[in-house]
N, C-alpha and C positions, 0 to 999 in steps of 0.2 A: 503494499499499500504506500509505503514511503517513497518508492521510486516514481509512482504515478504523481504524487504531490510535487516532487521536485521537477518532474517534466512539465507539469502544468504551470508551476511558478516560472520556469524558464520561458515557456511559451508566452505567458502574460508579460514578462519583462521585454521579450523580443517585440511583442506587439506594441508596447508603450514606446519603445525606441523607434519603431517604424513610423509612429504617428508624430513624432517630434521633428517635423520638417518645417522649414520656413514657410510661412503662409504669404501668399500673394493675393492681393485683392484686385479684381478686374471689374471694371464698371463699363458696361456696354451702353452707349447712348446713340440715338440717331443724330445725324448731323443737323445742326441748326440751319435755318434758311441762309444765313450769312456764310456758313462754312460750305454748304453745298454749292452756293452760287460762286464762291471763291474757287472751288474745285473746277467748276465748269469754265470759268473765265481764264484760269491760269494753267489748267491741266496738271496741277500738282496737289499732292496730299501731304499733310504734316506727319512727319515721322520723328518724334522726339521721345526720350525716355518717359516723360509724363503724359504724352499724348501720341497715340498711334492711330491714324485713320486707316481703316481697312478699305481696300479696293478690290475689285474683281480681278484685276490684272496682277496685283501684287506689286510691291515696291511703292515708290512715291510718285512715279510718273504715270499719268493717265493718258488715254488716247486724246489727241488734240481735237478741239472742236473748231469748226469754221465760224466766221463772223455771223453767218445766218443762224447757226445753231445757238450761238451766244445770244443773239438778239431775240430768239424764241424764248430763251430762259428769262430774259429781261422784260419781255412783253407784259406779264402780269403787273409789273411795277410801274408801267407807264401811267396808269390811272390811279396809282397809289404812291405818290412820291414820298409820303411820310415813311412808308416801309423801307424804301430805298435809302432814305436819310438815316434811318435807324441802323441799317446794314452798314452804311458808310461809316457811321460813328463807331460801330463795333470793330470794323477793320482798322480804323485810325487808332484805337486803343489797344489793338492786338500786338503782342511782341513778335509775331511770326512774320517772316519775309514773304510768305505766300499771300498774306492778306494785304501787304503793301503793294505787291504786284497786281492784285485784284483791283485795288484803287486806281492804279494807272490804266488798267484795261477798261474799267468802268468809265473813266474820264474820256478815253478814246472812243468808246462805243455810244456814249450818251447822246451826242449830236445825231447819230443814226437812228436812235430810238424814236425820234419825232417824225421820221419820214413815213 
């Protein structure tokens, strides 16, 4: 009987040790409208240790979009400039280079939105 007890104690200790792993927390969120619009305008995803945007292709380079496709994504904002102003504000406050590039691309495309 004693050998069974010692075996079970060793198994319990081994199980405890296997559970003592470092825990990682992963929070999956959908992209905000600003982040998804920035991805379309720049064809880039943010890949940093604190933020990793998943893409279908993998990596941080997305398929490039033509100006016509970009204008289709901007079309809903033509009649709601306050939404576009909020997105612009979010990009200006962002520390990521991708969002700065999206601002330049938006400035380039904005005159074409009114056509």
